N, C-alpha and C positions, 0 to 999 in steps of 0.2 A: 389192519386186518383185511380191508377191502383189496388193497393191492396184492397181498399174498394170495388170497383166495382167487382173485381174478387171474393172477399169473399161473397158479396151479391149474385152474380150469382151462386156460389156453394151452398149457403144456400137455395136459392129459388129452385134450381134443386132438392135438397134433400127433400124438402117439397112437391114435385110433381108438382110444378108450372113451368113446362118446358118452357112455352111460355114467362113468365115473365123473366125467367133466360136467354132465348135467346135474349130478348130485352135488358136486362142489359148487356149481352156480346157484343151486337152490339154497345153499347155506348162506348166500349173500343176502342181507336184508333187502326187502322189496323196494324200499324207498331209494336205496343206493343203486339197485338195478335200473330203476326208472331213470335216474339221473344219468347213468352210464349210457342207456339207450338214447336218451335225448341228446346227450353229448355226441354220440356216434352219428346220429341223424344230422345234427347241426354240422359236424365235421364233414359229412358227406355232402351236404348242401354247399358248404363253403368251398369244398374241393371242386364241385361242379361249377360254382360261380367263378372260381379262378380260371377253370378251363374255358368257360364261356367268355370271360373277359379277354383271355388271350386270343380266342377266335374272333371276337368282335374287333379287337385291335388290329388283327391281321386283315380282316375284311375292310376295316376303315383305311388301312394303308393301301390296299388294292383299289378301293374306291377313289382315294386321293390320287393315286397314280393314273387311274383311268380318267379322272377329272382333269388332271394336268395334261394328259395326252389328247384331250378334247373328246373323249368317248363318254359324253354325258349320259346318254341313254343307258349304257352299260353300268355306269356308276349308280344311276338312279335305280336300276333294276336290282343291283347287288344290295344296296342299302334298304330298298323296300322289302326285299326278301328277308334280310337280316332283321329288320324291325318286326316283320310278321312272325318270324320264327323265334324271336328272342323270348325266352321264358323267364327272364330276370328283369323286372321293372326298373331295377337300379341301373341297368345298362342303357335303357332307352334315352336318357338325356345325352348320352354320348353319340347316339345315332341320329336323332331327329334334327339337330341343328345342321349337320352336314347334309342330310337328305334335303332339308329346306333350301340350303344354299345351292345345291346341285339343281333342284327344280327351278329355282329363281333364275339361275344361269341359263337353263334350257329355255325358259320363257323369254328372256332377253334375246337369246340367239334367234329364236323363232320370229320374234318381232323384227329383229334386224334383217333377217332373211326376207321376210315379207316386204319390208320397206325397200330393200334392194330390188326385189322382183317388181315392185310397183314402179320404181325409178326406171328399171329396164324396159317395162312395158310402155311407159310414157315416152322414153327415148325412141323406141321402135315406132310408136304412133307418130311422133313428130317427123321421123325420117320418112315414113310412108306418105305423110301429108306433103312433105317437100318433093317426094317423087311424083306427086300429081302435077307439079309445075314443070316437069321435064318436057322438052319440046318433042321428044320421041313418043308417038302414040302408043307404042308397045310398052314402054316403061310406065306410061300412065295407066294402061289397062292392067298391068301386073300389080301396080299399087292399089287400084280399085279392088281387084280380086283379093289381095292380101288384107286390105281393110275390111272387106266383107267377112273374111275368114276370122278376123279378130272378134267379130260379133258385137254384142251390146257395149263392150268397153269402148268401141270406136264411135259411138253415137255423140257424145259430148265434143270430142275433138272435131268431128265432122260438122256439127252445128256451128262451132267456132269458125270452121273453114268456109262456111257459107258467106262470111264477111271478108274473105281473102281478096286481095286486089287482082290476083291472077284468075282469069276466067276458066282456065283449065282446072285449077284447084276447086273452084266453085262447082264446076260441072262434075268433077270426081266426087265431091261431097254429096251432091244430089244423087248420084248413082249409088253410092254406098248407103245413104240414108233410105233411099227407095228400096234397095235390096234387103236391108235389115228390118224395114217395116216398123220402126219405133214410133209409138204415138207421141213421144217426147219431141220428135222432129217435125210434127205436122204444123204447129204454129210458126216456128221459125221459117219453114219452107214456104208456107202460104202467105206469110206476111211480107214477102219480098216481091 
């Protein structure tokens, strides 16, 4: 009975006879109508979740490609937005592990870049200390000015340079430490 009445109601509504369709629908027992409505709502939710799943998979592929290309910030932003906008909790377990992986990779890269920058600064400082031992006074002056420009990071290497065997290096270290005015250098300079 249900299928026939429902089919007739749909057929009548397509023909433009909405009043007849409404009457036909009213003949369907209420408990069957509620089940039909719940089924339609669930079908609509399922369809939306399938669409969302397809979009999530597409976004995950884009994020994976960006990750493979080294565009970690873009991949992070894409997945963060996807996680924020995702209306289906069942899809979050697909997003979060990849987002965590991308964020961990970004942290590792930032740490590696910082370590590389630190090594480069130390190499530069060693090079400038060596330039203090140049016989050319102009080269020594440029090294002193460069070490002053480095700022507080030059204090420790200059304190170590106070013990250098070359008097030019010791002189340059005193000039740099005096210009920087670091309280850390007072004891090593006055103890000599």
